[in-house]
C-alpha positions, 0 to 999 in steps of 0.5 A, a space after each residue: 549578680 556577681 557584684 552583689 555576691 562579691 560585696 556580700 563576700 567582701 563584708 562591705 556591709 550587711 547582707 540585706 543592705 547589699 541586696 535591698 536595691 535589687 529587691 526594690 527594683 524587682 518589686 517595682 518591676 513585678 519580676 522576681 527572676 533576678 532574685 531567683 538567679 541570685 539564689 542559684 548563682 550564690 551557690 556556684 560562687 567559689 568565694 561565697 561565704 558559708 553563710 551565703 552558700 550553705 544550702 542557699 537557705 541563708 540567701 533566701 532568708 536574707 532576701 525575705 528580710 529585704 522584702 519585709 523591710 521594703 514592705 514596711 517602708 511602703 506601708 509607712 509611706 501609705 499611712 503617712 499619705 492617708 493621715 495627711 488626706 483624711 479630711 478630703 477622704 471623709 468629705 468624699 464619702 459623705 458626698 457619695 452617701 448623699 447621691 445614693 437617694 437620687 440614684 434610687 429615685 431614678 431607678 424607680 422612674 426607669 422601672 416604671 417607664 419600662 413596664 409601660 413600654 412593654 405593655 404598649 409594644 406587645 400588640 405592635 409585635 403581634 401585628 408585625 409578626 402577622 404582617 411578616 407571615 402574610 408577606 412571606 406567604 404572598 411571596 411564596 405563592 408568587 414564586 410558586 406560581 412563577 415556578 409552575 409557569 416555568 415548569 409548564 414552559 419547560 414541558 412545552 419546550 420539551 414537547 416542541 423538542 419531541 415534535 422536532 425529533 418526530 420530524 427528524 429535525 435533529 439539529 433544531 431539537 438539539 438546539 432547543 434541548 440545549 436551550 432548555 438545559 441552559 435557560 429554562 431548566 436553570 430558571 425553574 430550579 432557581 425559582 423553586 429553590 430561592 424562596 425570595 432570594 436571588 436565584 443566580 447561584 442555583 441557575 448557575 449550578 443547574 447550567 453547569 450540570 450539577 444535578 447531584 447536589 441540592 441548593 443551600 438554604 433548603 432542608 427536609 421535605 423541600 430539599 427532597 421535592 426539589 431534588 426529585 423535580 430536578 431529577 425528573 426534568 433532567 431525566 426528561 431532557 436526557 431522554 430527548 437527547 437519547 432519542 436524538 442520538 438513537 435517531 442519528 445512529 439509525 440514520 448512520 446505520 442506514 447510511 452504512 447499509 446504503 454505502 455497502 450496497 452502493 460501494 460495488 457500483 461506485 467501485 466499478 464506476 471508478 475502475 471504468 474511469 481508470 480504464 477509459 483514461 488508460 484507453 485514452 492514453 493508449 489512443 493518444 500514444 497511437 496517434 502520436 506514433 502515427 503522427 511521427 511516422 507521417 512526419 518522418 515518412 517523407 510524405 508529400 504533405 506539409 506539416 499543416 496538411 498532416 495536422 489538419 488531417 489528424 485533427 479531423 480524424 474521428 478519434 479527435 472529433 469524438 474526443 473534442 465532443 466528449 470534452 465539450 459535453 463534460 465542460 457544459 455539465 460541470 460548469 454550473 457546479 463550478 460557478 456555485 462552488 466557493 474557494 473552499 470547495 475548489 480546494 477539495 476540503 469540504 467541512 460542515 462550515 461549508 455545508 451549503 455548498 455540500 448540499 449542492 454537491 450531494 445533488 441539491 435534493 432535501 432528505 426527509 430524514 435530514 436536518 438543517 445544517 448550520 453554515 455559521 454560528 449566526 445561522 445556527 442561532 437563527 434556526 434555533 430561534 425560529 424553532 423556538 418561536 414555532 414551538 411557542 406559537 403552537 397550542 399547549 397540550 399539557 395539563 395545567 398544574 394549577 388545576 391539579 392541586 390549587 394553591 399547592 404547587 409542590 403537591 401537584 408536582 409530586 403527584 405528577 412525578 409519582 404518576 411518571 414513576 408508576 408508568 415508568 415502572 410498569 412500562 416495558 423496556 424497549 427491545 435491546 440488542 445491537 440497534 440504536 436503543 440496545 444496551 450493547 452491540 455494534 449498533 449502540 450509539 456512542 454515549 447513548 443510554 442503555 436500553 431496558 427498564 429505567 433507561 432511555 430505551 425503556 422509559 417513554 418520554 413524557 411528551 409522548 405519553 401526554 400526547 397519547 393520553 390526550 390524542 388517543 392511541 399512538 400513531 402507526 409506525 413510520 413506513 420503512 425507508 425506500 430502497 436506495 436508488 442506484 448512484 453513478 458518482 460520489 456527488 449523488 450519494 446521500 450522506 445525510 445519515 452520516 452528517 446527521 450522526 457526526 453533527 449530533 456527536 459533535 454537538 453532544 461532545 461525543 465526536 471521539 466516541 462516535 469516531 471510534 464507533 464509525 471506524 469499528 463499523 467500517 472495519 467490520 464492513 471491509 472485513 466482511 467484504 474481503 472474504 471472496 465468495 465462490 469461484 474467484 474468477 467468476 466473482 473477481 470483478 464484483 469483489 474488487 469493485 466492492 473493495 475499491 468502492 469501499 475505499 473510494 467512499 472512505 476517501 470521500 468521507 475523509 474530505 466531506 465529514 468535517 473532521 470525523 476521520 482523516 488521512 491517518 484513520 483512512 490509512 489505518 483502515 487501508 493498512 488493516 485491509 491490505 493483509 486480507 486483500 493480499 492473501 485473497 489475491 495470492 490464493 486466487 493467483 495460485 489457483 488460476 491455471 491459465 495465463 489469459 485468466 491471470 492476465 484478465 485478473 491482473 488487468 482488473 486489479 491494476 485498474 482497481 489499483 489506479 482507482 485506489 491510488 487516485 483516492 489517496 491510498 498506497 497501492 504498492 503492496 497490491 501491485 507487489 502481489 501481482 508482480 510476485 505472480 509474474 513467475 507463475 504467469 510467464 510459466 503458464 504462458 511459456 507452457 502454452 507457447 511450448 505446446 503451440 510451438 511444438 504443434 507448429 514445428 512438428 507440422 512443418 515438413 521442412 519443405 521449401 518456402 517459395 515467395 512469389 509476390 510482394 505481399 507474401 514477402 511482406 507477410 512472411 519475411 519483412 514483417 518478422 525481420 527474416 533474411 530474404 537470402 542466405 548469408 554470403 549468397 551469390 548475386 543474382 544471375 544476369 537476366 534475373 529480375 531486378 529488385 524493386 524499389 522497396 528492397 524486395 528481392 527478385 521474385 519468385 525466390 525460395 526463402 532460406 527458412 521453412 514455414 514454421 519460422 514466421 509462425 514461431 516468431 509470431 508466437 514469440 511476439 504474442 508472448 512478448 505482447 502478453 508479457 508487456 500487458 502483464 508487466 505494464 503498470 506493475 513495474 516502472 517504465 525504466 524496469 519494464 523493458 529489462 523485465 520483458 526482455 529477460 522473460 522473452 530471452 528466458 523463454 526463447 532459450 528454453 522453449 523455442 530452442 528446445 522445440 527446434 532442437 527436438 525437431 532437429 534431433 528427429 530428422 537427424 535420427 532419420 538421417 534426413 540430410 536436407 532436412 537437417 540442413 533446413 533445421 540449421 538454416 531455421 536456427 540461423 534465420 531466427 538468429 538473424 531476425 533477433 534484431 528486428 525482434 529486439 526492435 519490436 520488443 523495445 517498441 512494445 515496451 516503450 511505445 513512444 520510443 520505437 513505434 515508427 515503421 522501418 524504412 526511413 532514416 529517422 526511424 532507423 536512427 531512432 531504433 539505433 538509439 533505442 538499441 544502444 540505450 538497451 545495450 547500455 542498460 544491460 537489457 539486451 543480452 546474447 543468451 538467445 543468440 548463443 543458444 541459437 548458435 549452439 542449435 545451428 552448430 548442433 544441426 550442422 554436426 548432425 549434417 556432418 555426421 550423416 554425411 560422414 556416415 554416407 561417405 564411410 559407406 561409399 568407401 567401404 566398397 573400396 576396401 573390399 577390392 583387390 589391393 594386391 593386383 599383379 598388374 597395374 590397374 586402369 588409370 580411370 577413376 574407380 566406381 566408388 569415386 563416381 558415387 562419392 563425387 555424385 553424392 558430394 555434388 548433390 550435397 554441396 548443391 543442396 547445402 549452397 541453397 539451404 545453408 549460409 555460406 560460412 556454414 557451407 564452407 565448414 561443411 565442405 571442408 569437414 566432408 572432404 576431411 572425412 573423405 580423406 580420413 576414410 581413405 587412409 583408414 584402410 591402412 590402419 589396424 582396423 582398416 580391413 586391408 591386410 596387404 597392398 602393393 604399389 599398384 593399388 596405391 597408384 590407383 588410390 592416388 589417381 582417385 584422390 587426385 580426381 576428388 581434389 579436382 572436384 574440390 577445386 571447382 567450388 571456389 573455396 580456398 584450399 579446399 583440396 588441402 583437406 585431402 592432404 593425408 591420403 595424398 601425402 601417404 600415396 606420395 610417400 609410398 610411391 617416392 621410393 624414399 621411405 627413410 625421408 619420413 624418418 627425418 623430422 625436418 623432411 617429415 615436417 616439410 613434406 608429410 606434415 599431415 601424416 601420423 607416424 603410427 599410421 605410416 608404420 601400420 601401412 608399412 606393415 601391410 606393404 607387399 612387393 609386386 611381382 618382379 618389382 626389382 626388374 620392373 620398378 627398381 625405384 620402389 622400396 623393398 619389403 625390408 626397407 619398409 620393415 626397417 622404417 616401421 621398426 624405427 617409427 615404433 621405436 622410442 625417440 632416440 636420445 641426444 647424440 644417437 646414431 642416424 636412422 638406418 638406410 633402406 636397401 636398394 
């Protein structure tokens, strides 16, 4: 474009000549776009001449001129061609005018032939139309006849299904209904809707369950009729299916009732089985202990003889007999069971073995359970053949309206609608046909008018119209008979409902329904009725039976419920069960009743644990009740111990025969003699071979001690009985020992302390000694009690009788293990020791009181005689020594040697303290002279000689205080007491205050300076007394003043 514009601007020629090639090219290509572009670009060119760029009009004119020039040239070329070929064109036009006559003649001939053909083909067309209509009518009649036959076959099959339902053959009825839905009903609808075409799409749609739409190709009244017929047959099959569901649900409801009725018996059987096994274990443990005792006892029999003796024992023979009977009873079942049954998981695929497990008896309301797909097909085929062989009871539809099958079907449907509208609905409610409620089947049609429960099925009405009145109602099912084990349960009701739900694809809905019904049952069973003590066995048996049945259902129901669902039921029941047991334990006020309930709960827990449930929460409730149980047990024991101890008069217990020694001493591990007792005298009977001391002998305890230990052992046995099964074997012994020690430290020691206080308040010295001896004897028997407790808590560890070395080693090992685990503690030993010390203090208090009374007479005597007194012992000394002699003799017989030594020392110390108390501020002696001191020194010497006769080292040293006081007063050197060194060496037992108080009361004898110049004067005594009362001198102070001559 720029080139053309530049040439135009440069004036290289005329404008038309410059753009003519462009115009010719555009005309040849039939495209004016380059010309339009030329007009617009000419306006934008800066160098374009005014003639070109003036509003573009000039360019348009130039282009127009160029176009006209080109057109003129082309016209001239055409005229030249026409002029050169004019002759040929004229010849051609002449030939065309000559051909027009021939064409008209041919057209006339064609019009005539067409008229003749139309005249001849009219009759043929009419005949053809008639033949086509007749063929279509014939085809429709054949299709209608086939459809009527198919409809009749469908009704017959429905009747056969109804008969199977009446006979409670639910599985066969379901198979037949499925066949009707998939084959017969689909084929019938295909025949009715195809109108000679292929029925496959219709059949496929019907088989797929698409009853809501109509087949293509139908419209108007035909479509309405087909839809009505399809709804009728579909409703009929649905009614029959709902009837199967209702019957299956009725069987399931009856099964629920039967299971609840049988649960208590099954639970009791499971609990009894647990009790039998526990008893068997205890008997076997007893046998093992006896065998160990026989082997460790050093008997003359060999191992073979001992084994033969135990094998021929009645217990072992009865055990072998029971085992042989059980093997013979279970062998046939084991031979018939397959590997799947032995594995414990029985499903519906192994239902043949399941029927054998259920007792090998058919059920009237049962149905054949297929064991495989082939077996199911065979059952369905047999039922179909039997139904086909039976005579048809339905009216022939061809006889109703001959030649008009659609009218006959409409009449039959109208009759069905009228009867459905006037017929009353079945009663609703919670049953199988109700609209709602706990008993409604999962997925079942609701009751009422128009529902499956309100409409009677077609086959029943047809049979009622032909056979007369309906048959009488079926008799009620017989009451459930007693069952003794799980294989005897009639599970057909559950299996039927499960199989029906699975066949209909409603297993999940039925599972939810099953779990809800079972949850309602266990919720009702968990409510205790009446007095728990009277009903606890039935209550626990009912709960146990429920879950035993539930565990069995998990194994044999073929996937209905599994372990998670069972665990959920158990978890939902646990709070109610725990609450009921807790309330019952709080309400029981007797330890034996608590033990009885615990024992039954433990057996129920064993049965539930075998069924696969976690029973730890149940045992935790019973374990939490141990505090109350031991509290009640301790209260009962306290009353018994109080009665036994209060009835004991603390008299001597003489053992005269070996049987009495074994029953009262050896049996309880009590000591036969006091600790540190002297060996038997010469001439006494020697001890027997089995360790019995010389008979007769007096036991170092009273009659209440063996009885108290017997009650303690009973407490231990009851404690073991309660805690066994609630704690692990390793925790049982520490728990039992803890409860025993706690009881003994509180109850036993308190009862003995009360007895000791009562005799101490009565100042019964011998009885107080016997109370202390009883505490000591019980403390000595703790080792045997520990061994017995270990043996009771661990029967296999320490059950051998005492005596042989093997038994002692076993007990030593058990005690070492118990000490290492911290089970044994010194709580009881410390409490008994404190009780013994308290009793000994009571004895000493009574003894000191009596000694004080005896020395009170000496203080009332003449302490300032003018003449020396006779050198013989005073009367109060005779009385004192007689009392001490009697007390020490009794103590040696009644108290252990260490206790008696302590009592002797404290008695003599009390005697010395009472003797020097006369010289104290409140002693009652206002003045004394050395004649009285000489007499006191002689009396103290007599008492010291008496103390030397008992064989106790340094027993006379307990009288050091009066001895040193008399020595000091008679020495004549009172100032020696002032010296610390001398006082520490010679007068260590004297207190300066006592000496000062005595010196204040010192009085010289008449003519003391002449008769006894060596005795101290009053002034010297006063000087020493003042020095003793003075505060201690500072360092470097002057020495003490010397006394006057």
